[in-house]
C-alpha positions in Angstrom: -13.9 -30.1 12.1 -12.4 -29.9 9.0 -11.5 -33.1 7.2 -8.3 -32.4 7.1 -7.9 -31.4 10.9 -9.7 -34.4 11.9 -6.9 -36.7 10.1 -4.4 -34.7 11.7 -6.2 -35.3 15.4 -6.2 -39.3 14.5 -2.5 -39.2 13.3 -1.2 -36.9 16.4 -3.6 -36.9 19.2 -5.9 -39.8 19.5 -3.7 -42.4 21.1 -2.2 -39.8 23.2 -5.8 -38.7 24.6 -7.1 -42.1 25.0 -3.5 -43.5 26.6 -3.9 -40.1 29.1 -7.7 -40.6 30.2 -7.3 -44.1 30.5 -4.0 -43.8 32.7 -6.2 -41.3 35.0 -8.8 -43.4 35.1 -6.7 -46.6 36.1 -5.9 -45.8 40.0 -7.4 -42.8 40.8 -5.9 -42.9 44.2 -2.7 -42.8 43.1 -2.8 -40.3 40.3 -4.4 -38.0 43.6 -7.8 -37.3 42.0 -11.2 -37.3 43.9 -13.1 -38.3 40.9 -12.9 -39.3 37.5 -16.4 -39.5 35.3 -16.8 -40.0 31.6 -19.7 -40.6 29.3 -21.0 -40.1 25.8 -23.8 -39.9 24.4 -25.0 -43.0 22.0 -26.8 -41.0 19.1 -24.0 -39.0 18.0 -22.4 -43.0 17.1 -19.0 -44.2 17.2 -15.4 -43.5 15.3 -13.4 -46.1 16.2 -13.6 -49.7 17.7 -11.2 -51.6 20.2 -10.8 -49.1 23.2 -13.2 -48.5 26.9 -17.0 -47.5 25.1 -16.3 -44.1 26.7 -13.3 -43.5 24.3 -15.1 -44.7 21.1 -17.7 -42.4 20.6 -18.2 -38.8 18.6 -19.9 -37.4 21.7 -18.2 -37.4 25.1 -17.2 -35.5 28.2 -14.9 -36.6 30.7 -14.9 -34.8 34.1 -11.7 -34.7 36.7 -11.9 -33.9 39.9 -8.5 -33.3 41.3 -7.6 -32.7 45.4 -5.4 -29.2 43.9 -3.8 -28.3 40.9 -0.7 -29.1 42.4 -1.6 -33.0 42.2 -2.9 -32.1 38.7 0.5 -30.5 37.6 2.6 -33.4 39.4 1.0 -36.1 37.5 0.9 -33.9 33.9 4.5 -34.2 34.5 5.4 -37.6 35.4 3.1 -39.2 32.7 5.7 -39.4 29.1 2.1 -39.4 26.7 0.8 -36.4 28.0 4.2 -34.2 27.9 4.1 -35.7 24.8 0.2 -34.6 24.1 1.1 -31.0 25.5 3.9 -30.2 23.6 2.9 -31.4 20.1 -0.4 -29.8 20.9 1.2 -26.5 21.3 3.5 -27.1 18.3 0.1 -27.6 15.9 -2.5 -25.6 17.6 -0.2 -23.0 19.2 0.9 -19.4 18.1 2.5 -19.9 14.9 1.6 -23.9 14.7 0.9 -25.6 11.5 -2.5 -25.6 11.7 -2.7 -21.6 11.9 0.2 -21.6 9.1 -2.4 -23.9 6.9 -5.1 -21.6 7.5 -7.3 -24.3 8.9 -8.1 -22.6 12.1 -7.9 -18.5 12.9 
């Protein structure tokens, strides 16, 4: 990831992704998840402090097990942070997006 893309990530996406993942993990039953597993690799270091340990590391994994895609779609529509994340992601990384126009990604 280039320095420019990393800066963009923190400005545009980090808070939205952290909020979305935290929301899902808070109450798996209400969010209709079967299970949530989050992990990190400490050897690669951290890039920020002040949030849950799984959100601080350079190498992370989040695995979400849904009861079905319909449940995932429902939660994605009602969480405003996720709606904003999805919209902004497409504006930046989608066809004709800012990252493509700036030739940062192909």
